[in-house]
C-alpha positions in Angstrom: 0.7 21.4 50.6 -1.2 18.1 50.4 1.3 15.8 48.7 -1.3 13.1 48.2 -2.6 14.6 45.0 0.8 15.5 43.4 1.8 11.9 42.5 -1.5 11.2 40.6 -1.2 14.5 38.7 2.4 13.7 37.8 1.3 10.1 36.7 -1.5 11.6 34.7 0.9 13.9 32.9 3.1 10.9 32.2 0.1 9.0 30.8 -0.8 11.9 28.5 2.8 12.2 27.4 2.9 8.5 26.6 -0.2 8.9 24.5 1.4 11.8 22.7 4.5 9.9 21.9 2.6 6.7 20.8 3.7 4.4 23.7 0.3 3.0 24.3 1.2 0.1 26.6 2.7 2.8 28.9 -0.7 4.6 28.8 -2.5 1.5 29.9 0.0 0.8 32.7 0.0 4.4 34.0 -3.8 4.8 33.9 -4.3 1.5 35.7 -1.9 2.5 38.4 -3.4 5.9 38.8 -7.0 4.6 38.9 -6.1 2.0 41.6 -4.7 4.9 43.7 -8.0 6.8 43.4 -7.3 9.7 41.0 -10.2 11.7 42.2 -11.5 14.4 39.9 -9.2 13.2 37.0 -10.6 9.7 37.0 -13.1 10.2 34.3 -10.6 11.9 32.0 -8.2 9.0 32.5 -10.9 6.6 31.7 -11.5 8.5 28.4 -7.8 8.6 27.7 -7.6 4.9 28.1 -10.6 4.5 25.7 -9.0 6.8 23.2 -5.8 4.7 23.4 -7.8 1.5 22.8 -9.3 3.1 19.7 -5.8 3.4 18.3 -5.5 -0.4 18.3 -8.9 -2.1 18.3 -12.3 -0.5 18.0 -14.1 -3.5 19.5 -12.0 -3.5 22.6 -12.5 0.3 22.9 -16.3 -0.1 22.6 -16.4 -2.8 25.3 -14.4 -0.6 27.6 -16.5 2.4 27.0 -19.8 0.5 27.7 -18.3 -0.8 30.9 -17.1 2.6 32.0 -20.4 4.5 31.6 -21.0 4.5 35.3 -17.6 6.1 35.9 -18.4 9.2 33.7 -20.4 11.7 35.8 -19.9 15.2 34.3 -21.9 16.2 31.3 -18.8 16.7 29.2 -17.4 13.4 30.1 -20.6 11.6 29.4 -20.8 13.4 26.1 -17.3 12.4 25.2 -18.0 8.8 26.2 -20.9 8.8 23.7 -18.8 10.4 21.1 -16.0 7.8 21.4 -18.6 5.0 21.3 -19.8 6.6 18.0 -16.2 6.5 16.7 -15.9 2.8 17.6 -19.2 1.9 15.9 -18.1 3.7 12.8 -14.8 1.9 12.7 -16.7 -1.4 13.2 -18.7 -0.6 10.0 -21.9 0.2 11.9 -22.9 3.7 10.7 -26.4 3.6 12.1 -25.2 2.9 15.7 -22.5 5.5 15.2 -25.0 8.2 14.2 -27.1 7.4 17.2 -24.2 7.8 19.6 -23.1 11.0 17.9 -26.7 12.3 18.3 -26.7 11.7 22.0 -23.2 13.3 22.3 -24.6 16.4 20.6 -27.2 16.8 23.3 -24.5 16.7 26.0 -21.5 18.5 24.6 -21.2 22.3 24.5 -22.6 24.0 21.4 -19.2 25.7 20.7 -15.6 25.1 21.5 -13.1 22.2 21.2 -15.5 19.4 22.2 -18.1 20.5 19.6 -15.3 20.7 17.0 -14.3 17.1 17.7 -17.9 16.0 17.4 -18.1 17.6 13.9 -14.8 16.0 13.0 -15.7 12.5 14.1 -19.0 12.7 12.3 -17.0 13.7 9.2 -14.6 10.8 9.7 -17.5 8.4 10.1 -19.1 9.8 6.9 -15.8 9.2 5.0 -15.6 5.6 6.4 -19.1 5.1 4.9 -17.8 6.9 1.7 -20.4 9.6 2.1 -17.9 12.2 0.8 -20.4 15.0 0.6 -21.5 14.4 4.1 -17.9 14.3 5.3 -17.2 17.7 3.8 -20.4 19.2 5.2 -19.4 18.1 8.7 -15.9 19.5 8.3 -17.3 22.8 7.1 -19.0 23.2 10.5 -15.7 23.2 12.4 -14.4 26.5 13.6 -10.7 26.0 13.2 -9.9 28.4 16.1 -11.7 25.9 18.3 -10.1 22.8 16.8 -6.9 22.8 18.9 -3.4 21.6 17.9 -4.3 17.9 18.3 -7.3 18.1 15.9 -6.0 20.3 13.1 -3.6 17.7 11.7 -6.4 15.1 11.8 -8.7 17.5 9.9 -6.0 17.8 7.2 -5.4 14.1 7.0 -9.2 13.6 6.6 -9.4 16.3 3.9 -6.6 14.4 2.0 -8.4 11.1 2.3 -11.6 12.7 0.9 -9.6 14.1 -2.0 -8.1 10.6 -2.7 -11.5 9.0 -2.5 -12.6 11.4 -5.2 -9.6 10.4 -7.3 -7.7 13.7 -6.8 -4.4 12.3 -5.6 -2.5 15.5 -6.4 -4.8 17.4 -4.1 -4.2 14.9 -1.4 -0.5 15.3 -1.8 -0.7 19.1 -1.5 -2.8 18.8 1.6 -0.4 16.4 3.3 2.5 18.6 2.6 0.7 21.4 4.4 -0.1 19.1 7.3 3.5 18.0 7.7 4.6 21.7 7.7 2.0 22.3 10.4 3.3 19.4 12.5 6.9 20.6 12.0 5.9 23.9 13.6 4.1 22.3 16.5 6.0 22.2 19.8 4.6 18.9 20.9 2.9 17.1 18.0 1.3 13.7 18.4 3.8 11.2 17.1 1.1 9.0 15.7 0.0 12.0 13.5 3.6 12.6 12.3 4.1 8.9 11.6 0.8 8.7 9.7 1.5 11.7 7.5 5.1 10.8 6.8 3.9 7.3 5.8 1.3 8.7 3.5 3.7 11.2 1.9 6.2 8.4 1.3 3.5 6.3 -0.3 2.6 9.1 -2.6 6.2 9.8 -3.4 6.4 6.3 -4.7 3.4 6.8 -6.9 3.8 10.4 -8.2 6.9 11.8 -9.9 7.0 14.7 -7.4 10.3 15.9 -6.0 8.5 17.8 -3.3 6.9 14.6 -1.9 10.2 12.7 -2.2 12.2 15.4 -0.4 9.6 15.8 2.3 9.6 12.1 3.0 13.4 11.8 2.9 13.8 14.7 5.3 11.7 13.1 7.9 11.7 9.3 7.6 14.8 8.9 9.8 13.9 11.7 12.2 10.5 10.3 13.4 10.8 8.7 16.8 9.1 5.5 15.6 7.6 3.2 18.2 6.1 -0.3 18.2 2.7 1.4 17.9 3.8 3.2 14.7 5.6 0.2 13.3 3.3 -0.3 10.4 3.6 3.3 9.3 7.4 3.0 9.6 7.4 -0.2 7.4 5.2 1.4 4.7 7.3 4.5 4.6 10.5 2.5 4.3 9.3 0.3 1.5 7.7 3.2 -0.3 10.9 5.1 -0.3 12.8 2.0 -1.5 10.7 1.9 -4.6 11.1 5.7 -5.1 14.9 5.2 -5.0 14.5 2.4 -7.5 12.4 4.7 -9.8 15.2 7.3 -9.5 17.7 4.7 -10.5 19.4 4.4 -7.1 19.3 0.7 -6.6 21.8 0.6 -3.7 19.6 2.9 -1.6 16.6 1.0 -2.8 17.9 -2.3 -1.5 19.1 -0.7 1.7 15.7 0.7 2.4 14.1 -2.7 1.6 16.5 -4.3 4.1 15.4 -1.7 6.7 11.8 -2.4 5.9 12.2 -6.2 6.4 13.7 -5.5 9.8 10.8 -3.1 10.7 8.0 -5.4 9.3 5.4 -5.5 12.2 3.7 -8.8 11.2 4.2 -12.0 9.3 2.0 -10.7 6.5 4.2 -7.7 6.1 7.3 -9.8 6.2 5.9 -11.7 3.1 5.5 -8.3 1.4 9.1 -7.4 2.3 10.5 -10.5 0.7 8.3 -10.0 -2.4 9.6 -6.4 -2.7 13.2 -7.7 -2.7 12.4 -10.4 -5.1 10.6 -8.0 -7.5 13.4 -5.5 -7.5 16.1 -8.2 -7.9 14.2 -9.6 -10.9 13.8 -6.2 -12.4 17.5 -5.7 -12.3 18.3 -9.1 -13.7 19.4 -10.6 -10.4 17.5 -13.8 -11.1 19.1 -16.1 -8.6 18.8 -13.6 -5.8 15.2 -13.0 -6.8 14.5 -16.7 -6.8 15.9 -17.0 -3.2 13.8 -14.1 -2.0 10.7 -15.7 -3.6 11.4 -19.0 -1.9 11.6 -17.1 1.4 8.3 -15.3 0.7 6.7 -18.6 -0.2 7.8 -20.2 3.1 6.6 -17.2 5.1 3.3 -17.1 3.3 2.5 -20.7 4.3 2.4 -19.7 8.0 0.1 -16.8 7.5 -3.7 -17.1 8.1 -4.6 -14.7 5.4 -8.3 -14.9 6.1 -7.9 -13.2 9.4 -6.1 -10.1 8.0 -8.0 -6.9 7.2 -5.0 -4.8 6.3 -3.1 -4.1 3.1 -0.5 -6.8 3.8 -2.9 -9.1 1.9 -1.6 -7.5 -1.3 1.4 -9.8 -0.7 -0.6 -12.6 -2.2 -1.0 -10.6 -5.4 2.8 -10.0 -5.5 3.4 -13.7 -5.0 1.1 -14.4 -8.0 3.0 -11.9 -10.2 6.4 -13.3 -9.2 5.4 -16.9 -9.9 3.5 -16.1 -13.2 6.3 -16.7 -15.7 7.9 -19.8 -14.1 4.8 -21.4 -12.6 1.4 -20.1 -13.7 -0.4 -22.8 -11.7 1.2 -21.7 -8.5 0.4 -18.1 -9.4 -3.3 -18.9 -9.9 -3.2 -20.7 -6.5 -2.1 -17.4 -4.9 -4.8 -15.5 -6.7 -7.3 -18.1 -5.4 -6.0 -17.6 -1.9 -6.3 -13.9 -2.2 -10.0 -14.2 -3.3 -10.7 -16.8 -0.6 -9.5 -14.3 2.0 -12.3 -11.9 0.8 -12.1 -8.3 -0.1 -12.7 -7.2 3.5 -10.4 -4.4 4.5 -10.7 -2.5 7.7 -13.2 0.3 7.1 -10.7 2.9 8.3 -8.4 2.1 5.3 -8.7 3.7 1.9 -8.5 0.2 0.5 -11.9 -0.6 1.9 -13.5 1.2 -1.0 -11.0 2.3 -3.6 -10.6 1.6 -7.3 -6.8 1.5 -6.8 -7.4 -1.9 -5.2 -9.2 -3.1 -8.3 -6.4 -1.9 -10.5 -3.8 -3.7 -8.5 -5.9 -6.9 -8.6 -6.5 -6.6 -12.3 -2.8 -6.0 -13.0 -1.7 -9.1 -11.1 -4.3 -11.4 -12.6 -3.5 -9.9 -16.1 0.1 -10.9 -15.7 -0.9 -14.4 -14.7 -3.3 -14.8 -17.6 -0.7 -13.6 -20.0 1.7 -16.2 -18.7 -1.0 -18.8 -19.2 -1.4 -17.8 -22.8 -4.9 -16.2 -22.4 -4.2 -13.1 -24.4 -7.7 -11.8 -24.6 -8.4 -12.0 -20.8 -4.9 -10.7 -20.0 -5.5 -7.7 -22.3 -8.8 -6.9 -20.8 -7.4 -7.0 -17.2 -4.3 -5.0 -18.0 -6.4 -2.4 -19.8 -8.7 -2.1 -16.7 -5.6 -1.6 -14.6 -4.1 1.0 -17.0 -7.3 3.0 -17.2 -7.4 3.5 -13.4 -3.7 4.3 -13.0 -3.7 6.7 -15.9 -6.8 8.5 -14.7 -5.5 9.1 -11.2 -1.9 9.9 -12.2 -0.1 6.9 -11.0 2.4 7.3 -13.8 4.9 4.5 -13.3 2.1 1.9 -12.7 0.3 3.1 -15.8 3.6 2.9 -17.7 4.2 -0.6 -16.4 0.7 -1.7 -17.5 1.3 -0.1 -20.9 4.5 -2.0 -21.4 2.7 -5.3 -20.6 -0.1 -4.4 -23.0 2.4 -3.6 -25.7 4.1 -7.0 -25.2 0.7 -8.7 -25.5 -0.8 -6.8 -28.4 2.2 -5.2 -30.2 -0.1 -2.2 -30.7 1.7 1.1 -31.4 -0.5 3.1 -29.0 0.8 1.1 -26.0 4.4 1.6 -27.1 3.8 5.3 -27.4 2.1 5.5 -24.0 4.9 3.4 -22.3 7.6 5.6 -24.0 5.9 8.7 -22.8 5.7 7.5 -19.3 9.2 6.3 -19.1 10.4 9.8 -19.8 9.6 10.7 -16.2 11.8 7.7 -14.9 14.8 7.8 -17.2 17.2 6.0 -14.7 14.7 3.4 -13.5 14.5 -0.3 -14.4 11.5 0.7 -16.6 13.7 2.7 -18.9 16.7 0.4 -18.9 14.8 -2.9 -18.9 16.1 -6.0 -17.4 19.6 -7.4 -18.1 19.3 -9.0 -21.5 19.5 -12.8 -21.2 21.4 -15.0 -23.6 19.3 -16.2 -26.5 17.2 -19.2 -25.4 18.8 -22.4 -26.7 16.8 -25.2 -25.0 16.2 -28.6 -26.6 13.1 -27.4 -28.5 15.2 -25.2 -30.8 17.2 -28.1 -32.0 14.3 -29.0 -34.2 14.3 -25.6 -35.9 16.0 -24.7 -39.1 18.3 -21.7 -39.2 15.6 -19.6 -40.8 13.1 -20.7 -38.2 15.6 -20.0 -35.4 16.0 -16.4 -36.7 12.3 -15.9 -36.6 12.1 -17.5 -33.1 14.7 -15.1 -31.7 12.7 -12.1 -32.9 9.4 -13.7 -31.8 10.5 -14.0 -28.2 11.5 -10.3 -28.3 7.8 -9.5 -28.9 8.3 -8.5 -32.5 5.2 -8.5 -34.8 4.8 -10.5 -38.0 5.4 -7.4 -40.1 8.5 -6.4 -38.1 10.0 -9.9 -38.4 9.2 -10.0 -42.1 11.0 -6.7 -42.6 14.0 -7.6 -40.6 14.4 -11.1 -42.1 13.5 -9.9 -45.7 10.8 -12.5 -46.0 7.1 -12.4 -46.6 4.5 -12.2 -43.8 3.1 -15.5 -45.1 6.5 -17.2 -44.6 6.8 -15.7 -41.1 3.4 -17.2 -40.1 4.4 -20.6 -41.5 7.6 -20.4 -39.4 5.6 -19.4 -36.3 3.3 -22.4 -36.7 6.4 -24.7 -36.7 7.9 -23.0 -33.7 4.7 -23.2 -31.7 4.4 -26.9 -32.5 8.0 -27.5 -31.5 7.3 -25.9 -28.1 3.9 -27.6 -27.8 2.2 -24.3 -27.0 -1.0 -22.8 -28.6 -0.1 -19.1 -29.0 2.7 -16.5 -29.0 2.0 -15.3 -25.4 2.2 -19.0 -24.3 5.5 -19.3 -26.1 6.9 -16.2 -24.4 5.8 -17.5 -21.0 7.4 -20.8 -21.7 10.7 -19.2 -22.6 10.6 -16.7 -19.7 9.9 -19.6 -17.4 13.0 -21.5 -18.7 15.1 -18.3 -18.4 14.0 -17.7 -14.8 15.2 -21.2 -13.9 18.6 -20.8 -15.6 21.5 -19.7 -13.3 22.5 -16.1 -13.7 26.0 -15.5 -15.1 28.5 -14.0 -12.6 28.6 -10.6 -14.3 24.9 -10.0 -13.6 25.3 -10.1 -9.8 25.1 -6.7 -8.1 26.2 -8.0 -4.7 23.7 -5.8 -2.8 22.7 -8.2 -0.1 
């Protein structure tokens, strides 16, 4: 037996296994070694494997490599696959016209049936989704004969079907599809780990947003079983922080903070580390741990200064919105600065992300800015923005986010409808911070209240609880006219123009006040 060809074949097998297990640096190393040793007939397949691996990380690098490798692809199938992968790269670089041209050439080279044709239909569908041509994506998917798809392509087809459903606003359908896909991956003898990581991450994200036990249990059963690698680190981070918030919504704060600690360790970039600190600050604040929340916020501020946000095209940029929300009550000016930095960085997400064209992004932006405007005392603009956010979240079924927006709207407007909607939503999260509220602070007794009479102080205490004029009048057994007169005096004493501005002023002072010992959960 000629032993000269055994080592290359063994190395090629190792390269394919490294690709399957999402160890992409190993793929590059093994392919390079093998090509230097003259891999013979497998050379063009190894060149294509390396290009596929590049696509997992950077479409521009993959395209450069594919263009340089054209002369190394001799067989008709290999040339067709090279054209197809160029089309994939162009689509991910947001160049649909060039992508379509490459796919057209690939169609003349690849077999009319079989796995290669199935992949061509799939990649055309994926490119159509990137361009948000949802009908075109579904038409291309309909051309695939599933028996020809192969084990590696079927999960990707399911993921894409879920993404199309989400882009149409049907998040529940996306969830159902992803649960089918994860079952399919469980049954596979050798699934691609990147597929498993991607699906588990998406299921965990949806488990955070939807009150679904099936999603929660599916994520919990797998999150610690996935063989995560550095090339799936972002999926790991997203899964961990998503499950942390699901634990919090279920009322399990200890597990929530434990998962957030794991997420901070797994954060794959400085931008995501900002997000991790913001998560911990937000949850600490929600549970009344003000001093702990303030420390986490200081850490997030420090980390954020070192990030070049304009170079990021991922969802870690939402960390700027979280920073704005966290600063709103205590420092509206700093909050607006973070909003400005977010806008300065542009709304340019990688086209392969749902965030590239998704109204959920607009809802998240509107909620953050609404909270900031409420703290600044601009009730009209805050109400408009929070209503915009609530409309999206309510429409797509993001119940806890809709509930949170309804609570904010009730605090701003004191309208009964928002109280009813918030109360209805909280029913699904009876043990969460949304239901319990934050730890009640001691009544504010800063220097401003020294100027108030006992009657005015009684009105002030009810006013900062968000009570309406009618409610205060009923509780204090005074007329609405008297209440309004007291309110004028109170606003003058605090030198603020409106009730929302007064609330923001008091909340800012409360945030700076040391927390009493019995409010500490000692979860660090």
